[in-house]
BAZAGU-288186 format. One record per atom (N, C-alpha, C): x, y, z. Coordinates in steps of 0.1 Angstrom, whole numbers, plus 5000, padded with zeros to 4 digits. Last residue first. Layout:
BEGIN
XYZ...
This chain:
BEGIN
278216053987278216233987277416213973276815894013277415883999277015993994275815904035276715784038277315824024273516074045274616174040275916044038271915934017272616074018272516084032271415654014272515704004272815814009270215474039270215624036271415634025269215194053269515244040269315414035268315104080270215234077270115264062267014914075266615004082267515164080266214764045267314814054266914904064263514564039264014694039264914704051264614194035263814324039264414434036266113934031265413994021264414114027268813904056267313874047266913974040271713844064271213964051269713904044273713724086272213754082271713864078277113714073276113734082274613714079278813724054278513854056277013864068279213474045280313554057279713644061278113364024277113424035277813474048278413513991278613444000278013494014278113713975277513593970277513513983281613853975279913873967279213733966284313803979283113773990281513763983286213853955286313753971285113753978285113983935285613863936286013783946284114213951283314113944283714003942286414323963285214263970284514153963287814383934288214283947287114223955285614573931285814423918286714373927286114813947284514713945285114553935289214743967288314783953286914723956290614824000289714703989288814783979293614894014292414944009291714784002295715054037295114954030294114984024298515184057297415204050297115074039299915284086299815174078298215154069301115554099299715504096300315394083303215664125303215604112301415544111302715954145302615804146302815774131303816134178303816104164303715974157302416254205302916114199302716144185300616414220301916444211302716364202298116324226299316344236300516364233296716314204296716394214297316404224298916224177298116184185297816314199299716254145299816364160298716334168300616114119299616164125300116184142302816004102301216064096300416134105305115924097304816044106303616114102304915794069305515794079304915924088302115544056302815714055303515724071303215274038302815304051303415454050300515094017301915164019301915224033298614904011299114994001300215074003297314604011298314684016298714764003293814514008295214514004296114614009291514314026292314464022293314444015290214114036290914134026291214264018289714054063288814104054288814174040291913984076290713884075289513914064293514224078293814104066292514024068291914374093291814414081292314324071292014214119290814264112290714284095295214254120294214114117293114134112295214514129295714414113295514314114293814534153293214604140293714564128296014414164294514384166293414404152298014564164298014444158296514334155299214854164297714794165297814684157301814914160301514894176300314814174301315084137302015014136302014914150297715204133298915204134300115104138296115194101296115134114297315204115293015224077294515244082294615214097291215204046291615174063292715174068289015204020290515234028290115204044287015113991287015144008288315134014285615213962287115153973286615203990283515283950284515223942285615173952280115203962281215243960282415183954277315143965278115133950279215213950275615133983276315263981276715233966275114843980273914973981274715063978277614723975276514663970275314783971279114843993279814833976278414793971278214894021279414974010279414953995277414634025276514764023277114844014279614474029278814434017277414554012280814664045281714604030280314604021279614554069279414724061279914694050280114254071278514334066278814464060282714294073282314204062280714284061282414434099283414504087282714414076281314234116280814364115281214434101283414024115281814004112281114124108285814124125285614094109284014064105284714204148284814314144284614254128284013924165282814014163283314114152286213714168285713764156284513834151286513754194285613674195285513654179288813934202288913804202288313714200287014114226288114114220287913964218285114234244284414184234285614104226286114404263285514274269285114174260286814624252287814574253287114404258284914724222284514734237285814634240286114864193284914744200285714724217285515034162286115074177285414924184286415174132285915044139286515074154286315284097286715304110285915194121286815304063286515264074287015284085286415554039287415504048286815454060285115544008284915594021286015534028284515703976285115613982285115663997282915883958282615713958283615633966284016103957282916093964282415953964287516163962286516103951285016053963290116243968289016343962288516253954291416123996291216103981290216173979292416154021293216144015292816133998289816154039290816274036291816264026287115994033288415964032289316114026284415994052284916074042286416034044283315674068283715804067284315864055281915424078282515474066282415594068282215234110281815344100282215314090281115104139282015084124281115174114281415044176280715094166281515084149280514874207281214924199280415024186278514754222279414744229280714794214275114814235276114864224277514834229273314534247274114664246274914654236271614324241271014454239272314554240272914044245272214114258271714284256272513914220272213854231272013934243273614114202272114044200271813994213275114414208275114264212273714204209275314644183274714604194274814434196277214884173277314734174276314704186276015184153276315124167276414954166277815324124276915234129277215204145278615624110278815504115277415424122277615874101278615814093278915674097275916064113275216014108276415934098276316354127277216324114276616174108274716344150274516434139275016384126276116124165274716144160274616204152278616234170278316154160276816114154277516424188278516504173278316364162276716294204275916394203276516444190278716184217277916114209277116204201280716394227281116324214279716254208278616474247279316534239279616484226278916224264277916294262278016364245281716214271280816114258279716154255281516434288282316434277281916304266279916354309279416454300280416474288281416144322280016064311279616184304284816174316283616204319282616134311287116104298287316134312286116154323288215894273286915994276287516014291291115874260290315804264289215864272291816024226291816044240290615964244292615824197291715914202292015904218293715644185294215744184293715844189293315364189292515414179292915564176295215264209295115194197294215304185293515444229294915454223295015414210290815334234290915494229292615474220291015074244290515064231291015224228292715164266293115014260292315014246291615314286292615364275293115254266287815384284289015274285290215284274286215534276287115564288288015494288284615404258285315504255286315564265283015214270284115154262285115274261281415334288282115264289283115174286280015534271281115584283281915464282278215354257279515444250280515484258276715264276277415184268278515224261275415504285276115454291276915334287274115604262275715694265276415604279272015544243273315454244274715514252270215734242270115644253271115534254270915874217271315944230271215844244271915634195270915674201271515764213273215524162273315544179272415644181271815274138271915434144272515424159273214914141271815064139272415184143273314594136274314734132272714844131273714344156272714434150273814544149275214014159275314164158274214244151275513754149275513784165275613944169275013734123275013634133274513664147273814104117275013994115274213854126271914324102272214234111273314144106270714674097271314554094271914484104
């Protein structure tokens, strides 16, 4: 999949250097709720797990060819519905403030609703993560509520989770047919894999 500035593709073992570069950054990991990586080998093990799970796409900068983050559609642990996914994303700090993540998320929503025929996509963020909140707002998600004391982070800090979602009907009414989703040329999608991304 592609957008104007990004290529969304499968993660590869060769991405390890780029992956470690942002995974070790506390400014990236802490707002997402995971421990900053302490070594290349730790990142290598996590990367191998992510490749096996096949639930996310690497974000490749079209200009440099570097992997600068990822975006994924994961099983929603709060909903017993195989046609629902939970959105997750991460972006290297050096690329913040450029509108890249809304661009990537909108492309993934198009894939989820138009190709996978999902009913709903959910997403949550922590109260202090204003950058994530702004991405969510720009992409048309609806506030559902706050789960208080919902998540214990690796360092023992207990956090609320602010939850949003967008239904297929809301997506179609707001975005279907628009070119805001970037470059969606008529060709076979290299990541069009109904399984395992759809149960």
